[in-house]
C-alpha positions as CSV (number, residue, x, y, z in Angstrom):
1,M,37.2,-9.2,6.5
2,G,35.0,-10.8,3.9
3,S,33.5,-8.1,1.3
4,S,35.2,-7.1,-2.0
5,L,38.6,-5.6,-1.6
6,H,41.2,-2.9,-2.8
7,L,44.1,-2.1,-0.6
8,A,46.8,0.4,-1.3
9,V,49.6,-0.6,1.0
10,G,52.8,0.6,2.2
11,M,53.7,3.4,5.7
12,F,52.2,6.0,4.0
13,D,54.2,8.2,6.0
14,G,53.8,11.7,5.9
15,V,50.3,11.1,4.1
16,H,51.9,13.2,1.1
17,C,50.9,13.7,-2.9
18,G,52.2,10.0,-3.9
19,H,50.5,8.4,-1.3
20,Q,47.2,9.6,-2.0
21,A,47.5,9.5,-5.3
22,V,47.4,5.3,-4.2
23,I,45.3,5.7,-1.8
24,R,43.1,7.5,-4.7
25,Q,44.1,4.4,-7.2
26,A,42.0,2.1,-5.0
27,M,39.1,4.5,-4.1
28,E,38.4,5.0,-8.0
29,V,39.5,0.5,-8.3
30,A,36.9,0.0,-5.6
31,S,33.7,3.1,-6.3
32,A,33.8,1.7,-9.8
33,T,31.8,-1.3,-8.7
34,E,29.2,-1.2,-6.1
35,G,29.3,-2.0,-2.5
36,H,33.1,-2.7,-3.1
37,K,35.3,-0.4,-1.3
38,A,38.1,0.8,-0.9
39,A,40.8,0.5,2.7
40,V,45.2,1.2,3.0
41,L,47.3,-0.8,5.0
42,T,49.6,0.8,6.7
43,F,52.2,-0.1,10.2
44,D,53.1,0.5,13.4
45,P,56.3,1.0,14.1
46,H,58.2,1.8,12.0
47,P,60.2,-0.8,9.9
48,S,63.3,0.8,11.8
49,R,62.2,1.0,14.8
50,V,62.1,-3.2,15.5
51,L,65.2,-3.7,13.1
52,Y,67.8,-1.1,13.5
53,P,66.8,0.5,17.2
54,E,69.8,2.7,16.4
55,M,69.4,3.6,13.8
56,A,64.8,3.8,13.2
57,T,63.9,6.8,11.1
58,N,62.3,9.2,12.6
59,L,58.4,10.4,11.0
60,L,56.4,13.0,10.0
61,M,53.2,12.2,11.8
62,P,52.3,9.6,14.3
63,L,50.5,6.8,14.1
64,R,46.5,8.6,15.2
65,Q,47.7,11.6,12.8
66,R,48.7,9.5,10.0
67,V,45.3,6.8,10.8
68,Q,43.0,11.1,10.5
69,D,44.6,11.8,7.0
70,M,44.1,8.4,5.6
71,H,40.7,8.7,6.0
72,A,41.0,12.2,4.7
73,V,41.8,11.4,1.7
74,G,38.7,9.1,1.1
75,A,39.8,5.7,2.5
76,D,36.2,3.2,3.8
77,F,38.9,1.6,6.3
78,V,42.8,2.2,7.4
79,F,43.9,-1.7,8.5
80,V,47.1,-1.7,11.1
81,Q,49.5,-4.0,10.4
82,S,51.7,-4.4,13.7
83,F,55.6,-4.4,12.6
84,T,57.4,-7.3,14.5
85,R,60.7,-8.3,14.0
86,E,58.3,-12.0,13.6
87,Y,57.5,-10.7,10.8
88,A,60.2,-8.9,9.1
89,R,61.0,-12.6,9.2
90,Q,58.0,-13.6,6.7
91,P,59.2,-14.8,3.6
92,A,58.0,-12.6,0.5
93,E,56.4,-15.2,-0.8
94,E,54.4,-15.7,2.0
95,F,53.0,-11.7,1.5
96,L,50.4,-12.1,-0.5
97,P,48.7,-15.3,0.5
98,S,48.7,-13.9,4.4
99,L,46.6,-10.3,2.4
100,V,44.3,-13.1,0.5
101,K,43.7,-15.2,4.0
102,R,43.3,-12.4,6.5
103,F,41.5,-10.2,3.7
104,P,38.8,-13.4,1.7
105,G,37.2,-9.7,-0.6
106,L,40.4,-8.9,-1.8
107,K,40.0,-7.8,-5.2
108,S,42.6,-5.3,-6.0
109,L,46.3,-4.5,-4.2
110,H,47.6,-0.7,-4.7
111,V,51.4,-0.2,-4.3
112,G,53.6,2.0,-5.2
113,E,56.5,1.1,-7.5
114,N,59.5,0.8,-4.8
115,F,57.5,-1.5,-2.4
116,R,59.6,-3.8,-1.1
117,F,58.9,-6.6,1.5
118,G,59.1,-9.8,2.8
119,K,62.6,-11.6,5.0
120,G,65.1,-8.8,4.1
121,R,62.7,-6.6,1.9
122,S,63.6,-9.6,-0.9
123,G,60.5,-8.9,-2.1
124,N,59.4,-6.9,-5.3
125,V,56.5,-5.4,-7.4
126,D,57.5,-8.1,-10.1
127,T,57.3,-10.9,-7.5
128,L,54.0,-9.1,-6.5
129,R,52.4,-9.1,-9.8
130,E,53.2,-13.1,-9.5
131,S,51.4,-13.6,-6.1
132,A,48.9,-11.6,-7.2
133,N,48.2,-13.0,-10.6
134,A,48.8,-16.8,-7.9
135,A,45.7,-15.9,-6.7
136,G,42.7,-13.7,-8.7
137,V,44.1,-9.7,-6.9
138,V,44.7,-7.5,-10.1
139,L,47.8,-5.5,-8.8
140,H,48.1,-1.7,-9.1
141,A,51.5,-0.1,-8.6
142,L,51.8,3.5,-9.1
143,E,54.5,5.5,-10.7
144,R,56.0,7.2,-7.8
145,K,55.2,10.9,-8.0
146,R,58.4,13.8,-8.7
147,M,58.5,17.3,-8.1
148,D,61.3,19.6,-10.1
149,G,62.4,16.1,-11.2
150,L,62.9,14.8,-8.6
151,A,61.2,11.5,-6.6
152,I,58.8,12.5,-3.4
153,S,59.3,10.3,-0.8
154,S,59.5,10.7,3.1
155,S,62.6,10.6,3.3
156,R,62.5,13.9,0.7
157,I,59.5,15.3,3.2
158,R,61.5,14.7,6.5
159,A,64.7,16.1,4.2
160,S,62.9,20.0,3.6
161,L,61.2,20.7,6.7
162,M,63.8,20.6,9.2
163,E,66.2,22.7,6.1
164,G,63.1,25.0,6.3
165,S,62.0,24.9,2.6
166,I,58.3,24.0,3.7
167,N,56.4,25.5,0.2
168,E,58.6,22.6,-0.6
169,V,57.2,20.7,2.5
170,N,53.6,21.8,1.5
171,A,54.3,20.4,-2.2
172,M,54.6,17.4,-1.4
173,L,52.5,17.2,1.3
174,G,49.3,18.7,-1.4
175,H,48.1,20.8,1.8
176,P,50.2,22.8,4.1
177,Y,52.3,21.5,7.1
178,A,49.7,22.0,10.4
179,I,50.8,21.8,13.8
180,K,48.1,20.0,16.0
181,G,47.8,21.1,19.4
182,R,46.3,22.6,22.8
183,I,47.3,26.0,24.0
184,I,48.5,27.0,27.0
185,S,49.4,30.4,29.6
186,G,52.9,31.5,29.2
187,K,55.6,33.9,30.3
188,G,53.9,37.2,29.5
189,L,56.2,38.5,27.6
190,G,54.9,38.9,24.0
191,R,52.5,41.0,25.2
192,Q,54.8,43.3,27.7
193,I,56.2,43.9,24.4
194,D,53.0,44.2,22.2
195,F,52.9,41.4,21.0
196,P,51.2,39.4,22.5
197,T,51.6,35.5,21.7
198,L,49.3,31.9,21.8
199,N,51.8,29.5,23.3
200,I,51.6,25.5,21.3
201,P,53.6,22.9,23.2
202,W,54.7,20.2,20.1
203,F,56.8,18.0,20.3
204,P,57.7,16.4,16.9
205,E,60.2,13.7,15.6
206,V,60.8,15.8,13.5
207,L,61.6,19.2,13.8
208,P,60.6,21.4,11.6
209,R,64.0,24.3,11.2
210,F,63.7,26.8,13.8
211,G,62.9,30.7,12.6
212,V,59.6,32.1,12.3
213,Y,57.4,31.3,9.6
214,Q,53.8,33.1,8.6
215,V,51.6,31.2,9.5
216,R,47.4,30.3,9.8
217,L,46.5,28.9,12.5
218,R,42.0,27.5,12.6
219,R,39.9,26.6,15.3
220,A,38.7,23.5,15.9
221,G,35.0,22.9,14.0
222,S,36.5,25.8,12.0
223,A,37.1,26.3,7.9
224,A,38.2,29.9,8.9
225,A,41.5,30.4,8.8
226,Q,43.3,33.5,11.0
227,G,46.2,34.9,10.1
228,G,49.3,35.0,11.8
229,V,53.4,35.7,12.1
230,A,54.9,32.2,14.3
231,N,58.5,31.8,16.0
232,Y,59.2,27.7,16.7
233,G,62.6,27.5,19.5
234,L,63.6,27.7,22.2
235,R,63.9,31.6,23.0
236,P,67.4,31.9,23.4
237,T,67.0,35.6,24.3
238,V,65.4,35.4,27.2
239,G,67.2,32.8,27.9
240,D,64.4,29.7,27.8
241,S,66.5,27.0,27.3
242,G,63.9,24.3,27.4
243,D,61.6,22.6,24.8
244,P,61.0,24.2,21.8
245,L,57.6,25.3,21.7
246,L,55.4,27.2,19.0
247,E,54.4,30.9,19.7
248,V,51.7,31.7,17.5
249,H,51.3,35.9,16.9
250,L,48.2,36.7,14.9
251,L,48.1,39.7,13.0
252,D,43.9,40.1,14.0
253,N,43.7,39.9,18.0
254,Q,39.9,40.7,17.6
255,D,39.2,36.8,18.1
256,V,41.8,35.2,20.3
257,P,41.7,31.3,21.0
258,V,41.8,30.2,24.9
259,E,44.0,28.3,26.7
260,G,43.3,25.0,26.5
261,E,41.4,25.4,23.2
262,P,43.1,23.3,20.1
263,V,44.0,24.7,17.8
264,A,46.1,23.7,14.2
265,V,48.6,25.8,13.1
266,E,49.9,25.3,9.5
267,L,53.8,26.8,7.6
268,I,53.4,28.2,5.0
269,R,56.0,30.0,4.8
270,F,59.7,30.3,6.0
271,I,60.3,33.9,7.1
272,R,63.9,33.9,8.7
273,P,66.1,31.5,11.6
274,E,65.7,31.3,15.1
275,K,68.7,34.2,16.6
276,T,70.0,35.4,19.4
277,F,69.8,39.5,20.3
278,E,71.4,41.8,22.9
279,S,68.4,42.4,24.5
280,V,64.8,42.3,24.3
281,N,64.1,45.9,22.9
282,D,66.1,44.5,19.4
283,L,64.1,41.2,19.5
284,S,61.0,43.0,20.3
285,R,62.4,46.0,17.0
286,Q,62.8,42.5,14.9
287,I,59.4,40.9,15.6
288,S,57.9,44.6,13.9
289,K,60.0,44.2,11.4
290,D,58.8,39.9,11.1
291,V,55.4,41.6,11.2
292,A,55.1,43.7,8.8
293,M,57.1,41.2,6.6
294,V,53.9,38.3,6.5
295,R,51.4,41.9,6.3
296,E,52.7,43.1,3.2
297,I,53.0,39.3,2.1
298,E,49.4,38.3,2.9
299,G,48.1,41.9,1.4
300,A,46.8,42.8,5.6
301,A,46.6,46.5,6.4
302,P,47.9,46.8,10.3
303,N,44.6,46.1,13.0
304,G,45.5,45.8,16.5
305,G,48.3,44.2,18.4
């Protein structure tokens, strides 16, 4: 690409607040000069998949979602570098020259302060600055964003998600964690106990803690959100030990999405862990309490079941 380019570089799994800051800095520098563009260079697969497959990192989102989210931040272009064993052997001192060769119009580079690169991760911000100065490229190394005194990171978000600390996850992402999928037909048990649900199969690499959540459902093409209660897990009370399933009960069932419709379900608050009840009646009573709690949280009056 020959146009004048300001490039944010990183894995950016989750596209959290820290990642967004790096991308926005590239956008800000690009916007100062007419015709300059802001872009992101990310990597696929994750280096651990190639270098340490037995200890590969589970990712917060697939590549397609990562690219969509980086565009949503405002990047003009997103480039994906295939991470192979051959690429991993590239000496650190060749990293910047290879970028200049690929992007002749490269004006500035934007990374996090902990950025590492090159064979054996031997390159860091200091060595990158030397290469950038020699090539006439301006390097911007952004200090890591922090929350509660600790650096925001993809690994921290993964841990919080598995613990059910969804408020921390959402704070670090800068927006609610969203589950995206299409509605499928279920067994109708929820309707039998007066809590009809929308069922969404979903198989992420990092599983949120199984349990009940306050959620908001958004339909494709709509900015409006519908409040609800969701269970994500294996439904042990009804003897369903297959794959995890997201079951959403909307607080207002007047405008319910249909089977096959794509939806996004945002996890807002963790209510309780999934558990096994002695009977379906016990389960129904607990769901009533869960729904009442979420209605109270949302300040919503009962409006159908």
